[in-house]
C-alpha positions as CSV (number, residue, x, y, z in Angstrom):
1,M,-101.0,163.0,83.0
2,K,-100.1,165.0,79.9
3,T,-101.5,168.2,81.4
4,W,-99.7,167.7,84.7
5,L,-96.4,167.1,82.9
6,G,-96.9,170.3,81.0
7,V,-97.4,172.1,84.3
8,A,-94.3,170.4,85.6
9,L,-92.2,172.3,83.0
10,I,-92.5,175.2,85.4
11,V,-89.7,173.5,87.4
12,P,-87.0,173.7,84.6
13,V,-88.2,177.1,83.6
14,F,-87.8,178.4,87.1
15,A,-84.4,176.7,87.3
16,M,-83.5,178.5,84.1
17,V,-84.5,181.9,85.6
18,M,-82.5,181.2,88.8
19,G,-79.5,179.8,86.9
20,L,-79.3,182.9,84.7
21,K,-79.7,185.1,87.8
22,T,-77.3,183.4,90.2
23,H,-74.9,181.5,87.8
24,R,-74.9,178.6,90.3
25,F,-74.2,175.1,88.9
26,G,-76.8,173.6,91.1
27,W,-79.6,175.2,89.1
28,N,-78.1,173.6,85.9
29,C,-78.6,170.2,87.6
30,V,-82.1,171.0,88.7
31,L,-83.1,172.1,85.2
32,T,-81.6,169.1,83.3
33,L,-82.5,166.4,85.8
34,S,-86.1,167.7,86.1
35,C,-86.3,167.5,82.3
36,A,-85.0,163.9,82.5
37,A,-87.7,163.1,85.1
38,I,-90.4,164.6,82.9
39,A,-89.2,162.6,79.9
40,A,-89.2,159.4,82.1
41,L,-92.7,160.2,83.5
42,T,-94.2,160.3,80.0
43,K,-94.2,156.5,80.2
44,R,-93.7,156.0,76.5
45,G,-91.8,152.8,77.0
46,P,-88.2,151.9,76.2
47,M,-88.0,154.5,73.5
48,M,-87.6,157.2,76.1
49,I,-84.6,155.6,77.7
50,P,-82.1,157.3,75.3
51,M,-83.5,160.7,76.0
52,V,-83.3,160.2,79.8
53,V,-79.7,158.9,79.5
54,A,-78.8,161.8,77.2
55,L,-80.0,164.4,79.8
56,C,-78.2,162.6,82.6
57,L,-75.0,162.5,80.7
58,S,-75.4,166.2,80.0
59,V,-75.2,166.8,83.8
60,I,-71.9,164.9,83.9
61,G,-70.5,166.9,81.0
62,D,-71.8,170.1,82.5
63,Y,-70.1,169.4,85.8
64,F,-66.7,169.0,84.2
65,M,-67.1,172.1,82.1
66,A,-68.4,174.2,85.0
67,H,-65.5,173.2,87.2
68,K,-62.6,172.8,84.7
69,G,-60.7,175.9,85.6
70,A,-57.5,175.8,83.6
71,R,-57.4,172.0,83.5
72,T,-57.3,170.7,80.0
73,A,-58.1,167.2,81.1
74,W,-61.4,168.3,82.7
75,Y,-62.3,170.3,79.6
76,I,-61.8,167.2,77.5
77,A,-63.8,165.2,80.0
78,G,-66.6,167.7,79.7
79,I,-66.6,167.4,75.9
80,A,-66.6,163.6,76.3
81,G,-69.7,163.8,78.5
82,F,-71.6,165.9,76.0
83,L,-70.4,163.8,73.1
84,L,-71.9,160.7,74.8
85,A,-75.1,162.7,75.4
86,H,-75.3,163.5,71.7
87,A,-74.8,159.8,71.0
88,A,-77.8,159.0,73.2
89,F,-79.8,161.8,71.5
90,I,-78.9,160.2,68.1
91,W,-80.0,156.8,69.5
92,Y,-83.4,158.4,70.5
93,A,-84.0,160.1,67.1
94,G,-82.7,157.1,65.2
95,Q,-85.5,155.0,66.5
96,R,-87.9,157.0,64.2
97,F,-85.4,158.3,61.7
98,Q,-86.5,158.5,58.1
99,G,-83.9,160.0,55.7
100,S,-84.6,161.8,52.5
101,P,-82.5,163.5,49.9
102,R,-83.3,166.9,51.4
103,I,-82.0,165.7,54.8
104,W,-78.8,164.3,53.4
105,I,-78.1,167.4,51.3
106,A,-78.7,169.6,54.3
107,G,-76.5,167.4,56.5
108,A,-73.7,167.5,54.0
109,A,-73.9,171.3,53.7
110,L,-73.8,171.6,57.5
111,L,-70.8,169.4,57.7
112,V,-68.9,171.4,55.1
113,M,-69.8,174.7,56.8
114,L,-68.8,173.4,60.3
115,G,-65.6,172.0,58.9
116,L,-64.7,175.3,57.4
117,Y,-65.6,177.1,60.6
118,L,-63.4,174.8,62.7
119,V,-60.4,175.0,60.3
120,K,-60.6,178.7,59.7
121,R,-61.7,180.1,63.0
122,V,-61.5,177.6,65.9
123,L,-58.7,175.1,65.5
124,P,-55.9,177.7,64.9
125,H,-56.5,178.7,68.5
126,V,-56.4,175.2,69.9
127,K,-52.7,174.2,70.4
128,V,-53.1,171.0,72.4
129,T,-53.5,167.9,70.1
130,P,-55.9,165.9,72.4
131,M,-58.1,169.0,72.6
132,R,-58.1,169.5,68.8
133,V,-59.1,165.8,68.4
134,A,-61.9,166.2,71.0
135,V,-63.3,169.4,69.5
136,S,-63.3,168.0,66.0
137,L,-64.9,164.7,67.0
138,Y,-67.5,166.4,69.0
139,A,-68.3,168.7,66.1
140,L,-68.8,165.7,63.9
141,V,-71.1,164.0,66.3
142,S,-73.1,167.1,66.9
143,I,-73.8,167.4,63.2
144,V,-75.0,163.8,63.1
145,S,-77.3,164.6,66.0
146,V,-78.8,167.6,64.2
147,V,-79.4,165.5,61.1
148,A,-80.9,162.7,63.1
149,A,-83.3,165.1,64.8
150,A,-84.3,166.8,61.5
151,G,-85.2,163.4,60.0
152,M,-87.1,162.1,63.1
153,K,-90.7,161.3,62.4
154,G,-93.5,162.0,64.9
155,K,-96.2,164.6,65.6
156,P,-95.2,167.8,63.9
157,L,-94.9,169.8,67.1
158,E,-93.0,167.0,68.8
159,A,-90.5,166.9,65.9
160,L,-90.3,170.7,65.8
161,F,-89.5,171.1,69.5
162,Y,-87.0,168.2,69.5
163,T,-85.2,169.5,66.5
164,L,-85.1,173.0,67.9
165,G,-83.7,171.6,71.2
166,I,-80.8,169.8,69.4
167,M,-80.1,172.9,67.3
168,L,-80.0,175.0,70.4
169,I,-77.4,172.6,71.8
170,A,-75.3,173.1,68.7
171,F,-75.7,176.8,68.9
172,S,-74.6,176.8,72.6
173,D,-71.6,174.7,71.7
174,T,-70.6,177.2,69.0
175,M,-70.9,180.1,71.4
176,I,-68.6,178.1,73.8
177,A,-66.1,177.7,71.1
178,E,-66.3,181.4,70.3
179,N,-65.8,182.3,73.9
180,D,-63.2,179.8,75.0
181,F,-61.0,179.5,71.9
182,V,-61.6,182.5,69.6
183,R,-61.8,184.7,72.7
184,N,-65.0,186.4,71.4
185,K,-66.4,187.5,74.7
186,D,-69.6,188.8,73.1
187,A,-70.6,185.2,72.6
188,F,-70.6,184.4,76.4
189,V,-74.1,185.9,77.0
190,Y,-75.7,183.4,74.6
191,I,-74.2,180.2,76.1
192,M,-76.4,179.5,79.0
193,P,-79.8,180.7,77.7
194,S,-79.5,178.5,74.7
195,Y,-78.2,175.6,76.8
196,Y,-81.1,175.8,79.2
197,L,-83.7,176.2,76.5
198,C,-82.4,173.2,74.6
199,H,-83.3,170.8,77.4
200,I,-86.6,172.5,78.0
201,C,-87.5,172.0,74.3
202,V,-86.4,168.4,74.4
203,A,-88.6,167.7,77.5
204,A,-91.5,169.6,75.9
205,S,-91.2,167.4,72.8
206,A,-91.5,164.3,75.0
207,I,-94.7,165.6,76.5
208,I,-96.2,166.5,73.1
209,G,-95.4,163.1,71.8
210,M,-97.6,161.4,74.4
211,G,-100.8,159.8,73.1
């Protein structure tokens, strides 16, 4: 079963290639939902439910972000979808979280750096108060998600791929902020590759964690 699920990763990898080539939202859905299916098929019991839920919520957030146009409400809805996805990822990692002084220090450092980044570079460009609140809250939850992933115990490769996946989500979000708010158009090229890879890494970690 583990071997077949490893082979099944071809599906999201193919979807990634097609998504980058065609820029069609449908390939985003294929990639993320196939990763959710792979996670579910690992049959590792109730512990996998949060990961599957997180990936499904990502599709909802992605839908609003991909179709937002100039609608602020849709942008905030997209942020809300991904915030809930992060909450589910935190739930998943929290089942096996083991904190340590090094983890807490790193988390505090990340929080300070992100706070400075938001205050100095992003929030000055965000004029709508609900959007400022949504962006700030999402940034906080994403840091908690990274810390939870970094402190998750499991097989070394499983933990590595999962943490890499969550860090790629955070990187993709930063590139979105650079592109949408700071108007740094050079960041656009990094958004989708990192977004696609984050879900593939998360699915790969689920396979590696099988017995």
